[in-house]
C-alpha positions as CSV (number, residue, x, y, z in Angstrom):
1,M,20.4,-27.4,6.8
2,K,24.0,-25.3,6.1
3,M,26.6,-27.4,5.4
4,I,29.6,-27.6,7.3
5,T,33.3,-28.0,4.8
6,V,36.2,-28.7,6.6
7,L,39.7,-28.3,4.2
8,G,43.1,-27.6,4.3
9,P,46.1,-28.7,3.6
10,T,47.3,-32.1,3.9
11,A,48.2,-33.8,6.9
12,C,46.7,-30.2,9.1
13,G,43.8,-32.9,10.4
14,K,41.1,-32.1,8.4
15,T,39.9,-35.7,9.3
16,S,40.1,-35.9,13.2
17,L,38.0,-32.2,13.1
18,A,35.5,-33.1,10.4
19,T,34.4,-36.9,12.3
20,A,34.3,-35.3,15.3
21,L,31.6,-32.8,14.6
22,A,30.4,-35.4,12.8
23,A,29.8,-37.3,16.0
24,A,28.9,-34.2,18.0
25,M,25.9,-33.2,15.7
26,D,24.8,-36.0,14.4
27,G,26.7,-35.7,10.5
28,E,27.7,-37.8,8.2
29,I,31.6,-37.0,6.2
30,I,31.6,-36.5,2.2
31,S,35.2,-37.4,1.0
32,A,36.7,-34.3,-1.0
33,D,39.9,-36.4,-2.0
34,S,40.3,-37.1,-5.6
35,R,42.3,-40.5,-4.6
36,Q,40.4,-41.6,-1.4
37,V,38.1,-42.7,-3.9
38,Y,40.1,-45.8,-5.3
39,R,39.3,-49.4,-3.4
40,R,42.6,-50.4,-2.5
41,M,44.7,-47.5,-2.2
42,D,44.7,-47.2,1.5
43,I,48.0,-46.2,3.1
44,G,49.1,-43.9,0.2
45,T,46.1,-42.0,0.1
46,G,45.6,-41.6,3.4
47,K,42.5,-43.0,4.2
48,D,42.9,-43.4,7.5
49,I,39.9,-45.0,8.7
50,A,40.3,-45.1,12.0
51,D,39.4,-41.9,12.3
52,Y,35.8,-42.4,11.4
53,T,35.0,-44.8,14.8
54,I,34.7,-41.8,17.6
55,G,33.6,-43.0,21.2
56,G,32.9,-46.8,19.5
57,R,30.7,-45.3,17.1
58,Q,31.4,-45.4,13.5
59,I,31.4,-42.1,11.3
60,P,28.7,-42.5,8.2
61,Y,30.9,-42.2,5.3
62,H,30.9,-41.3,1.6
63,L,32.5,-41.1,-2.0
64,I,35.4,-43.6,-0.5
65,D,36.5,-46.7,-1.8
66,I,33.6,-46.2,-5.2
67,A,35.9,-46.4,-8.1
68,E,38.8,-49.8,-9.1
69,P,42.5,-48.7,-9.0
70,G,43.6,-48.4,-12.6
71,T,40.0,-46.6,-13.5
72,K,40.3,-42.6,-14.2
73,Y,37.7,-41.1,-11.6
74,N,37.2,-37.3,-12.3
75,L,35.4,-33.8,-11.7
76,F,32.3,-34.7,-13.7
77,R,31.7,-38.2,-12.3
78,Y,32.3,-36.0,-8.4
79,Q,30.0,-33.8,-8.3
80,H,27.1,-36.5,-9.7
81,D,28.3,-39.0,-6.5
82,F,28.2,-35.7,-4.6
83,R,24.8,-34.6,-5.3
84,R,23.3,-37.9,-4.8
85,A,25.3,-38.2,-1.0
86,Y,24.3,-34.8,0.1
87,D,20.7,-35.0,-1.0
88,D,20.5,-38.6,1.0
89,I,22.4,-37.2,4.1
90,R,19.9,-34.3,3.7
91,A,16.8,-36.2,3.1
92,R,17.5,-38.5,6.8
93,G,17.9,-35.0,8.4
94,K,21.8,-35.9,9.0
95,Q,24.4,-32.9,8.6
96,P,26.2,-33.3,5.9
97,I,29.7,-32.8,6.7
98,L,32.3,-31.9,3.6
99,C,35.6,-32.6,4.1
100,G,39.3,-32.8,2.0
101,G,41.9,-31.4,0.6
102,T,41.0,-31.2,-3.5
103,G,40.1,-27.4,-4.0
104,L,38.8,-28.5,-7.2
105,Y,36.2,-30.5,-6.2
106,I,35.1,-28.3,-3.2
107,E,34.8,-25.4,-4.9
108,A,33.2,-26.8,-7.6
109,V,30.4,-28.7,-5.6
110,L,30.0,-25.3,-3.3
111,S,29.7,-22.8,-6.7
112,G,27.5,-25.6,-8.7
113,Y,29.4,-26.1,-11.5
114,R,27.9,-27.5,-14.4
115,L,30.4,-29.6,-16.5
116,A,30.5,-31.7,-19.7
117,S,31.8,-35.3,-20.0
118,V,35.0,-34.1,-21.9
119,P,35.2,-37.0,-24.5
120,E,38.7,-38.4,-25.5
121,N,40.4,-36.3,-28.8
122,K,42.4,-39.4,-30.7
123,Q,43.8,-36.8,-33.0
124,L,44.4,-34.2,-30.3
125,R,46.5,-37.0,-28.0
126,A,48.4,-38.1,-31.3
127,T,50.0,-34.4,-31.9
128,L,51.1,-34.3,-28.2
129,E,52.2,-37.8,-28.0
130,G,56.2,-36.9,-27.7
131,K,56.0,-34.2,-26.1
132,S,57.6,-33.4,-23.1
133,L,56.1,-32.3,-19.3
134,E,57.6,-28.6,-19.7
135,E,56.0,-28.2,-23.5
136,L,52.7,-29.8,-22.5
137,T,52.5,-27.5,-19.3
138,A,53.2,-24.4,-21.5
139,M,50.6,-25.5,-23.8
140,L,48.0,-25.8,-20.5
141,E,48.8,-22.4,-19.0
142,E,48.3,-20.7,-22.6
143,L,45.3,-22.7,-22.9
144,K,43.8,-22.0,-19.5
145,R,45.1,-18.2,-20.1
146,R,42.5,-17.9,-23.5
147,N,40.3,-19.7,-21.9
148,G,40.3,-17.6,-18.0
149,S,40.1,-20.8,-17.0
150,N,40.7,-21.8,-12.9
151,M,39.0,-25.2,-13.3
152,H,41.9,-27.4,-13.8
153,N,43.4,-28.5,-10.8
154,R,47.7,-28.0,-11.4
155,T,48.5,-29.7,-8.3
156,D,47.6,-33.0,-10.0
157,V,49.2,-32.5,-13.8
158,D,53.0,-34.3,-12.4
159,T,53.4,-36.5,-15.1
160,A,52.5,-36.4,-19.2
161,K,49.5,-38.4,-19.3
162,R,47.4,-35.6,-16.8
163,A,48.8,-33.2,-18.7
164,I,47.6,-34.4,-21.7
165,R,44.3,-35.0,-20.0
166,A,44.6,-31.7,-18.8
167,I,45.0,-29.9,-22.2
168,E,42.5,-32.2,-23.8
169,I,39.7,-30.9,-21.2
170,E,40.8,-27.4,-21.8
171,T,40.6,-27.4,-25.2
172,F,37.2,-29.2,-25.3
173,N,35.9,-26.0,-23.0
174,G,37.3,-23.7,-25.0
175,E,35.4,-25.0,-27.9
176,H,32.0,-25.5,-25.9
177,P,31.8,-23.1,-23.2
178,T,30.5,-24.3,-19.7
179,V,27.1,-23.4,-19.7
180,A,25.4,-21.5,-16.6
181,A,24.6,-24.0,-13.5
182,D,21.5,-26.4,-13.5
183,T,21.9,-26.7,-9.9
184,P,22.3,-24.8,-7.5
185,P,25.5,-23.4,-4.9
186,I,25.8,-25.1,-1.8
187,D,24.9,-23.1,1.2
188,S,27.9,-23.4,3.8
189,I,30.4,-22.9,6.4
190,I,33.8,-23.4,5.3
191,I,36.4,-24.3,8.2
192,G,40.1,-24.5,7.2
193,I,42.9,-25.6,8.7
194,E,45.6,-23.0,9.4
195,I,48.6,-24.8,10.0
196,S,52.2,-22.6,10.3
197,R,54.8,-24.1,7.1
198,Y,57.0,-25.5,10.3
199,E,54.6,-27.4,11.9
200,R,52.9,-29.2,8.1
201,R,56.4,-30.0,6.9
202,K,57.0,-31.6,10.3
203,R,54.1,-33.8,10.1
204,I,54.0,-34.3,6.7
205,T,57.8,-35.9,7.3
206,E,56.7,-37.9,10.1
207,R,53.1,-39.2,8.2
208,L,55.3,-40.0,5.4
209,K,57.9,-42.3,7.6
210,Q,54.7,-43.5,9.1
211,R,53.4,-45.0,5.8
212,L,56.0,-46.8,4.4
213,E,57.1,-48.3,8.1
214,D,52.6,-49.4,7.7
215,G,53.3,-50.9,4.3
216,M,52.8,-48.4,1.5
217,V,55.1,-50.2,-0.7
218,E,53.7,-53.4,-0.2
219,E,50.7,-52.1,-1.0
220,I,51.3,-50.6,-4.3
221,R,53.2,-54.0,-5.0
222,Q,49.9,-55.9,-4.7
223,L,48.4,-52.9,-6.9
224,L,51.2,-54.1,-9.4
225,D,50.8,-58.0,-9.0
226,S,46.6,-57.5,-9.3
227,G,47.6,-56.2,-12.9
228,I,47.5,-53.1,-12.6
229,A,49.6,-51.1,-14.9
230,A,52.5,-49.2,-13.6
231,E,52.1,-46.0,-15.4
232,D,48.0,-46.1,-14.5
233,L,49.1,-46.0,-10.8
234,I,52.0,-43.2,-11.9
235,Y,49.0,-41.3,-13.3
236,Y,47.4,-40.6,-9.7
237,G,50.9,-38.7,-8.6
238,L,52.4,-38.2,-5.4
239,E,52.9,-41.5,-3.5
240,Y,51.9,-43.9,-6.3
241,K,53.9,-41.8,-8.4
242,Y,57.3,-41.9,-6.5
243,V,56.9,-45.1,-5.1
244,T,56.2,-47.0,-7.9
245,E,59.3,-45.5,-9.8
246,Y,60.8,-47.0,-7.0
247,V,58.9,-50.7,-6.8
248,I,59.7,-51.0,-10.8
249,G,63.1,-50.3,-10.1
250,R,63.4,-46.4,-11.8
251,T,65.0,-45.2,-8.7
252,T,66.4,-46.3,-5.5
253,R,64.3,-46.3,-1.7
254,E,66.8,-43.3,-0.9
255,E,66.1,-41.4,-3.5
256,M,62.1,-42.4,-3.7
257,F,61.9,-40.8,-0.2
258,G,63.7,-37.1,-0.7
259,L,61.9,-37.1,-4.0
260,L,58.2,-37.9,-2.6
261,E,58.7,-35.3,0.5
262,T,59.5,-33.0,-1.7
263,A,56.7,-33.3,-3.9
264,I,54.2,-33.6,-1.3
265,H,55.7,-30.4,0.3
266,Q,55.2,-28.9,-2.8
267,F,51.3,-30.0,-2.9
268,A,50.7,-28.8,-0.1
269,K,51.6,-25.7,-0.6
270,R,49.5,-25.5,-4.2
271,Q,46.7,-26.4,-1.9
272,M,47.0,-23.4,0.5
273,T,47.2,-21.1,-3.0
274,W,44.0,-22.8,-4.2
275,F,42.6,-22.2,-0.8
276,R,43.4,-18.7,-1.0
277,G,42.3,-18.4,-4.7
278,M,39.0,-19.5,-3.3
279,E,39.5,-16.1,-1.3
280,R,39.8,-14.1,-3.9
281,R,36.7,-15.3,-5.7
282,G,34.6,-14.9,-3.2
283,F,34.7,-18.1,-0.6
284,K,34.7,-16.7,3.2
285,I,37.4,-19.2,4.4
286,N,37.0,-19.4,8.5
287,W,40.5,-20.3,9.4
288,I,41.3,-22.2,12.8
289,E,44.8,-22.8,14.0
290,A,45.3,-27.1,13.9
291,S,47.4,-26.2,17.1
292,V,43.9,-26.0,18.7
293,P,42.5,-28.6,20.5
294,T,39.9,-31.1,18.9
295,A,37.0,-30.0,21.6
296,E,37.3,-26.0,21.4
297,K,37.7,-26.5,17.0
298,V,34.4,-28.1,17.8
299,E,32.8,-25.8,20.2
300,T,34.4,-23.0,17.6
301,V,31.9,-24.5,14.8
302,R,28.8,-24.9,16.5
303,Q,28.7,-21.1,17.3
304,M,29.2,-20.3,13.9
305,M,26.3,-22.5,12.9
306,L,23.9,-20.6,15.3
307,A,25.2,-17.4,13.8
308,Y,24.6,-18.4,10.7
309,R,20.6,-19.6,11.8
């Protein structure tokens, strides 16, 4: 059974389409979101769990709420967790639907990359301590150029701590080249949700305001009060970076909103850059306009599935 993959930039409506497809095709969702894996990080990651109920029926989902906040989930773990979920769904005769916006995760599982678990390099970290984010980013880009690497997700390197980990990974990969995949690529029809820049920016701003009204600041306060270090939350980037900095007094609410809004717009742009890069690397993405009614989108995907049989 061919998998369906639904991808697109943040706020484009991926989850709504994926759950509608699952309801129509007896499917189950596998999340491809690098932050929705964390428990109790709900509003900031946009889990939208209510979207998984269609007509009173709960759509099964996987790889959401599987890690504790404060820990560092990674691509290596994701590949293994994905494979377990995928094999389980297939074994029960259900339609697997991969849905998310983390292009690195999507590309890695579709291509069947085999990655090593990269250990901490304390000596390297000591030499990088104290360097600015700009210096670290320049070092990372040079390592990527030397390695010919497209396997690190630059969209998430927005703190020095993350940049150091990225350099650690690239250094390890340069010294221990990735070996051939030991799992086959996943056969999938890839659906991309295309949305105009204007509409995307409008949705992002509206959604950010709604998340703040829904209690995103309170969610992050609770995480801090539970004992999670501020720097560990900042590590996750975007909402958790900027709202945490506001909560601990580094910025005002107005500054937080402006900086976060800009960062999400930039993030969405980088997501699209990744997806266009996937197309250049040989993936066929079937783009569907976000404005098309959900029922029409579902029927379009149905016809694609029939054509591929």
